[in-house]
N, C-alpha and C positions, 0 to 999 in steps of 0.2 A: 504493499500499499504506499509506496514512496513515489514522489514525483519531483522533478527538478525544474518545474516551471515557476518563473517569477510572477507574482500577482500582488501588485501594490506593496512591494517590499517584504513579501512573505515567500521564502524559498524553501525547497526541500521539505515540503509538508509530509508529515507521517501521522497517521491516526491509527491507533491500535487499541484492542480491548481484550479483556479476559473476564469470563463469567464463571461463577461457581456458586454453590449452595451449601450451607451448613446448618445443622440443627443446634439451637442454643437459646440462651436467655436474652431477653431484650426488655426495654421499658416502654410501655405503651404511652400514648399522649396524655393520659391522666396520671402517669407516674407509677403504674402498677407493674411489677415484674411478671413477665409471662415467658413461655417457651414456645418455640415454633421454628419454622424454616426461615433462615435469613439468606436472602439473595444478594450476592456481591457482584458488582460490576467495577472493574478497574479500567479506566480509560486513559490513554496517553496521547497527548498532542505534542508533537515536536516539530519545530521549524526554525529556520534561520531568518532573523529580522534584519532589514536593511532600510535605508532611506534612498528613495529614487524619485524620478520625475513624477510618478503617479501616487506616491504614498510615503509617509514618514513614520513607518511602523516602528522602527527602532527608537526614534525620538519620543514617540508617544508612550512606548513601554517605559523608557527611562523617566519621563515626566510623571507617569503614574507612580513609580517607585519613589521618586523624590518628594512628590506631594504627600505621600503617606507619613513621612517623618516618624517612623516607628522601627523597633528593632527587627521585625520580620522583613520589612522592605529593605532595610540596610543590609541584612544578611544576603538577600537576593542580589542586591547591587554589588556585592563582593564576588559574585559569580560572573561568568561570561554571559552578559545579557544579550549578545548578538545571537545566541542560540537560546530559544525558549523551549523548556520542557515542562509541560504542565500535566500533572498526574492527578486524577480524581479517583478516589476510592469511595464508592457509594454502596451503602447497605440498605436494602428495602425489605420490609416485612409486610405481607398482606395478612391483616388481622381482622377477619370478619368484615365489619363495616368500614374500617379505616385502613389506610396504608401508613406505615411508620417508616421514615427514612432519615438517614443522616449521611453526611459526606465529610471526607477529610481531603485536603488539598496539599500538593507538594509542587513548588515552583522552583525549578533548577536545583532540586535536592533539598530545598528548605521548606519545612512545613509552615503553611500559612493558615491562619484561623480568623474567622470573623468574630473577634473577641474584644475589639476596641474600635472607636470611631475613626482613629487615624488610618486604619487599614482599608477603609471603604473606598478610597480612590482606586486601589488595586483591584478590588472586587468589581468595581464599575468597569475598569479596563478589561478584565477577564471576561465579563459578560459581553462587552462590545466586541472583543476579539472573537469569541465563539459565535456571535451573530454574524460577524463579517466572514468567517470561514465557511459558513453555510453557502455563500455565493462563489466560493473558489471554484475555478474551472475543473479541477480534478475531483470535486465532491460528487460522489454517487449516493444512492439511497442508503446503502449499508453504512457508509461513513457518516452520513448526515444524521442518522439515528443516534449515534454516539456523541456527535458534536452537540446535538439538541439536548441529550441527557446531561452532558457536561454543563451546558448553559443552564439547564433547569437546576442542577445541583448548586451551582454558584448563586443563583437567584434565591433558592430555598434557604441556604445558610446565611446569606446576607439579610434576608427578611426575618429569619429567626432571631438574629442578633438585634435588628432594629425593633422588632416587636417586644423584646425583653429589656430594652434600654430604659423604659420608664416604669 
């Protein structure tokens, strides 16, 4: 699933996934511990970012990191940000009338969490990036499903943080 086509500063796009299921304990939305099948999806988006005549993708990524002004973003800035590797580990449980989900994120090997206001510009950037990738010329239906799921995961975790701020 690799392609070397440049698309507004996004090169060498790779989208991969791994799906598994395990039985175990989880906490439902009302805080009650339960047991059931936990469905795991690990998604990886990897690409090289550049600035070119049609897009400033590397500059936008750097700006999002600088705007965060938090330890998580600073740790990512210490990596080679011209290569973006975004891993989403999503767990979903179908529990009768509700679905329970949570996601963990790793950006260039650094775990990032929606746990402080200062990180929100990075989550906004990641949501915009995953929306933008949906229009990439090499995107097919199978890849689009996982880019959409990554976008949904970013959105859910950011909204969960925002909802619990007050």
